[in-house]
N, C-alpha and C positions, 0 to 999 in steps of 0.2 A: 342964610349960610351955608356953602357950599356944599359942605359936610351930611347937615340935614339932607340936604332933598335928596343928596347921591344916594342916601337911605332910603330916603320914602321910597325913591325912584328903582331900586333895587326891592324892595316889597312888592312892588305896584306887577315885576312883572313873577313874582307867581300866583300874588291875587292882588284881581282893585280895592283900596283904600278908602273908607268913608269920607267925606265930609272932615267928623270931628278924629278922624283917628288918624289922617292925615295934617292936621289941623296941632292935635296934641308933641307931632312929633316934631316939626318948623315952630317950632314955640320952646323944644327943649333950652338946656346949657349946653352949649360944646364947646369948647375948648381949642383952636386947632391950636395944634404944631412942628415946626418945623424940626427936618433932623441931618446930621454932610449927614454925608454917608458913613458907614459905619458903626454910628450912634446906636446904640441900644434905647428901645421906646419903652418896652417894659423889660421886667427882667424876672427868670424864671424863682417863684420864691417870694415875689412880691403881693402887699394884700389887689386881689383884682379886686378894685375898683373903679374898672375901666372899661369897656367895649368902644374897639374906633373904625373910621371907614377911612381908607386911603383914598386922598384927596387926586394927591401924583406922587410922581415916582412909584420906585418899587421897592417891599421889604421883605424878609425872612421868617421863620420862627425856627427855632434851635433848641437842641441836647444837647448838653456835651459832657462824658466819662469822665470822672478824678484824673482821668491823665491827660485830659483835655480833645480829643479827638469832639468830632462836630456833626450829626446826624442832624442834617435839613429835615422840618417834616413839611408845612409848604409855601409854596411861595404868595403873595401880597402881591397882588392889582393894581392899577388904578381903578380905581370903584367898587372896592371890593370889602366888607365887612372883615375885623380884625380883630381876635379877644371874645369873639365869641359866646366860647365858653361860659368867659369872669362872671355874665349873668348867675351863672353855679356853684361855679366855686368862689371863695376865701380867698387864694392862693395859686399864686399864676404856677402852671404844671412848665410851661416853655421859655426860655425867652424870646425876644422879634426885637430883629434886629432891620438901622434901614442900607439896603442896597446900594440907593441911588442917593441923593436931594427925598427926603419923601414927607411929605403932610402931609398931615394924619388929624379929624376930629375926633373929640373924642368925651363921649357921653358916659355920661357917672351911670352905674349897674341901677344905681335905687328906681332912678328915672325909667330904666328900660322895664324895670321889672314893674312900676305901678303903669304904661304902658299896656303890658301885653295883659296886666290881671285886667285896663280895663278894656281892651279892645281885644275883640277874640281874630281880627285878622290881623292885625301887628303882632302876636303871640303863632298867630299859624306862623308867620311870615318865618318869623326868627326860625320857631322850632325844625318850619324846613330847606333853611341857609345849612343848621346846625347839620339836617339829613343829609344835603348832598356836601356839605364837608367831607361827610365820613365813606360816605362811596367815595369818591376822588383819595383818600386816606388807605380805603382797599385797594386801591387801582396803585395806588406806589406802592405798597405790600407786595400785593404780583408782580409790579413792575420790579423789585428790588432784589425778590427772592426763586422770579421763577424764568426773566429774564436776560438773554446774555447782555454784552457791553452794548452794542450795534444798537438792539433795542431797543431799550434801555434807554436811549440817547435822546432814540430819535423818537419814541415815546412820549418825551416827558418835550419835546420840541411840538410835536402833534398836538398838544393839551397847548402849553403858552399859547400855541395860533389860534384858536378856536375859541380859550379864556380872554385873549385878546384885542378880536374883533367883534365878539358875541358870535360868530362866525357868517359876519360877514367879509371874507375873506375873497382875495385878488387873484388870479387866474394860480400865481407862483406863490403862495401861502405868506407872502413876506413879511416879517413887521420886526420891529427892535427888542431891544432885553440884552440887558448891562449883564448876561451872566459867564461869569468865570471857569474857566473847565475846571480849575479845582472848586468851587461853587456851584457847575453842576454835579462834581464825581463825589462832592460833599449830602447829594438829593438821593443820589442814589446808590451810590454805598462800591465806589470809584477811586479808585487814585484819576488824579489829571493823566498821567497818562497811559491808562484806557481811552478817559472819554479822550486825547488826543488822537486814539490807534483807532476806532467809533464811530467819527465824525473826520478824519481822513478818508475810515472808508464809505461812509455817507454821500462823499465826494465825488468819488470816484466814482460810486456807482449813480450817480448823476441826478441822487435823491437832498441832496444840503449843498450850498453856497452860502457862502460866509461873508462879509465885507463888515472889521470889526464888527458891532454891535447890529449886523444887520443879518438876517438868517431868513434866509429864502428857500421854498421847500416845493418846489416847481415841480417835481411826480408825486402830490398826491397822493396818491390810488394807491397806487407802488406802495407807498413810504406804511401807508395807511395795514396792508396787506402783511409787506412785512415785519410791524410792527403789531400790531394785531388789534388798532389805536382802535376803537367804537368811542361815540362824541354821547352817548346817551347816559352818561354819566354825569355829563356837568351838565349847570345849571342851565349857564348859557348857551345850547347847544343854537 
């Protein structure tokens, strides 16, 4: 089952699993589901019965105000876990929605709780994943609260480049990602117009080349200095 193998590989980036722990995860029940772009994977306030592993495509988590304004809380990339906090929660605290055609492996949280109780390396891996997730949230909070629009957009693009490539980047740090300007704005607390102006400024300074869904960051070091980007908060640096 691809989702289970991805979870094992993700945990072993943190520390090696013994054969018993690896076999326990690979023998778990895992339901693979596919969602069209825009469809909800999980909804806020639903029962928190599952955690997931993104197999293919992209998704994002978000919350909405009563007036319908949306705040994107996180981006979920292929190979990453989603809704890990559901291990401890009885009710979902945010919604998860497909950004593109999205395939996910869903594992019941009771199974993960059992694995964590029986295998300390799995418990440590899940806890470390949650800690790194917290680090990303903190960086996003700083980005939204204390950086200007151009810095926010540039910093987010740097993060996506590292997370998508695992640090094995090309000379121009190129990557494909189907985020619209509106969605970038929802992640950064900006309007689409502000995002457009920020991207135009980055392009004019030679820091960004964008061709549809292809992003290129040809002046990586300069962009990192401009945006105060340091990849130390990312698990796959």
